[in-house]
N, C-alpha and C positions, 0 to 999 in steps of 0.2 A: 796590257801587253805583257807577254811572258818575258821574263828576264833572260837575256842572252848570255851565254858563257862558254867556257872552254874547259875541257878536262884533259890532262896529260897522262899518258901511261907511266906508271911508276918505274923508276930505274934503280939499279943496284948502286953500290958505293962507287963503282968505276964508271958509271954512266951507261952501262950496258943494260938493256931491258931484262927484267927478270923473266926466266923461262922455267917451265916445269920439267923439261927434259934435258937439262944440262946446258953447257955453253955452246955458242956457235962454233962451227968448224970452219976455219979459214979456207979449207979446201973446197967448201961448198958455196963460196961467195958468188961465183958467176953461174951457178946452176940455174938461176932464174931466166937465163937466155937473154935475148935482146930486150930493149926497152918496151916495145909494143907488147910482146908476150908476157913480160913481167907485170906490166900494168893490167893486162887482161886477166892474169891469174889472181892478182890482188882484188880486182873488181869481182871476180867470181866468188871469192871467199867473203868479201865484205858486204856486198849488196844483199844477199839473202838474210844476213844477220840483222842489218838495218831494217829491212822490210818486215821481218818477223816481229820486230819491236814496235812496228806501227809508224815508221818514219820513211822518208824518201832520201836516197843517197843523191845529193846534188853534185858532189864533186869528190874525186879521189885523186890526190896528187902527191908527188914525191919531190922533195927539194933537199939540197945539201946544206948542212950547218956544221962547218968545220970538218971533223973526221967522220961524222955520222950523217945519216939521212933523217929527214923529218917526213913521216907519212901522215898527211893531213886528210881527214875524213870530214866532209861538211854535210850535215844532215838537217832536215827541216820537216815540218808537218803543219797541218791546219791548226791554228792556234799557237804555233811556235813550239819551241822546246826550252824547258827550264834547265837549271843546273843539275837537278837530280836526273833528268832524262839524259843529259850529256854524259854524266858519270856512268849511267846504266849502259849506254851504247859503248862507251870506252871499254868497260869491263868485258862486254860481250864480244866486241871486235878483237880485243887483245887475246881472249881465250880462243877464238876461232883461228886467229893467225898462228898461235902456238900449235894448235892441233894440226893445222895444215902443214906447218913446217916439219912436224914430227913425221909426217907421212911422205912428203915430197921434197924436203930440203928448203933452204932459205928462199923466201919470197922477195926479200930486199937484200941487195948486195951490201954486206957489212952491217955494222951497228945501226940501229934506227930508233927513233922516238915516235910514238904514236900520239897524235893530237886529234881530238874530236871537237868540232865547234859547229855553231849555227851560222847561217849566212850573214854577212855584214850588210849594212844598208847600201854599200856601193856596188853590190853584185847586181848585174843586169837582170831584168825581167824578160825571159825568153820563152817560157812555157805557160800554158793556161793556168797551171797551179801557182806559178809565181805571181801572176797578176791577181788571181783570186785572193791570195794570202796578203795582198797589199791593198785590198779594197778600203777606200777612205783616205788613202795617202795621195799626196801630190806627186806627180811623176812628170818627167820630160821624156819625149819620145820623138823619133824621126818617123814621119808618116810618108810612105811612098806614094808618089803621085801617079796618075794614069798616063797614057801615051801623050796627052796634050798638057800635062801639068808636071811640074818638077816636085822633088821631095821638099817637105817643109817640116820644121820643128814645131811640135805642139806641147804645151804645158797645161795640164789639167788634173783634176782629182778623179781617181778611179771610183765610179759609182755602180757599175754593173759589169759582171764578168760571167761568161758561159763558155761552152766548148767552141763557139763560133766566132765570138767577137768580144771586144772590150769597149765599154762606153765611158767616156771621160766628160766631166763637167769643166768646160773652159770658159774664158771670158765671153766668148761668143755664144755660149749655150752648150747643150749636150750634143755629143756626136759619137757615133760608133764606128769602129774600124775592125775589119777581120784581121786575124793574126798575120796573114800574108802581107797585109798593108803596113804592118808595124815593124819598126826596127826594135832593138833591145831597149826596154824602158829603164829609166834611171829614177830612183826615188829621191825626192828633194827633201832635205832635212828641214823640219819645222820645229821651232821651240814652243810655239803657241798654235794649237789647232783651232780651226774655225769654231766660233761659239764659246771659246774659253778666254777669259780675261787674262792679261799678263800676270804671271805669278800665281795663277790658280792652281789648286792641287792637281787638277787633271792635266795640266800642261806636261808635255813630254820633256824629259830631261835628256841631256846629252848622253848620259850613261845608258839610255835605252837603245842607242844605236851603237852596236858593237862592231865598228868598222874594222874587223880583224884583217881584212885584205891588206891594209896599209902597213900592218905590223908583221906580216908573214915574211919568212926568209925568202930571198930571191930563189926561184926554183929552176934548176938546170934541167929538170925533167918534167916540168909542169906542162 
C-alpha cells in the first residue's frame, strides 16, 4: 500500500503564502465573486494541473482557520499516491494558482494556505474508480431494494469491480450490484487482513489509514 500523506504550501514569516508577484492587494479580496463562482474558478485552475500529473481531483474545498483560509485539494490515483507525489502536486498547484492570480486577481478572499492530501479511509466510495481502488478491502454499504423489498445494509469484501457493477464476498457468498443499487460505500478498518496471522509483517498498521477527514478544520465553505 502506498504511504498516504499531506504536503502544505510554504508560507512566509507572517504566515502569508509566498508569491512570485508581490503581496496580495486588500482591494482585490472580493474580486473572486460569490462562493459558487470562486470555487468554479479554483476548480478550473486546479483540475487540469492534477490531471496532467496523472491523478484524479477527488475534492477541492475551502475552510476558515482563524484569519486565513485553508484550500484543501484531495487527489488520488490507481495504486495510491505517496509523499513524493503529494509534494509534486502541491508545487504544481501552487505555481498554477500564483500564475492565475497574476492574470485575474485573487482566487481566494484574503490569506490562504494550500494543503494537498490523499483521501482518508473514511471517505465514501461513490464512483467506480473509488470501488476499484479498494478491491480486496472490507466495506459496508446500503443496498437499495426493489419495489417489493426495503433497503438493507451489506458488509462484504470487494472482489470484482467494472464499469457496471461491484461484486462483494459476503457471509452468504458472492453477489453483485449495479452502482444504481448501491449507496456510498464505507471502508472498514482491519488490522489483520484475511490469510495473515496476528502480528505478521503483512498486517496493515493504523498508520496506513490516514483518516485526514477527522483532522480537517471545520469548513464554512465546504
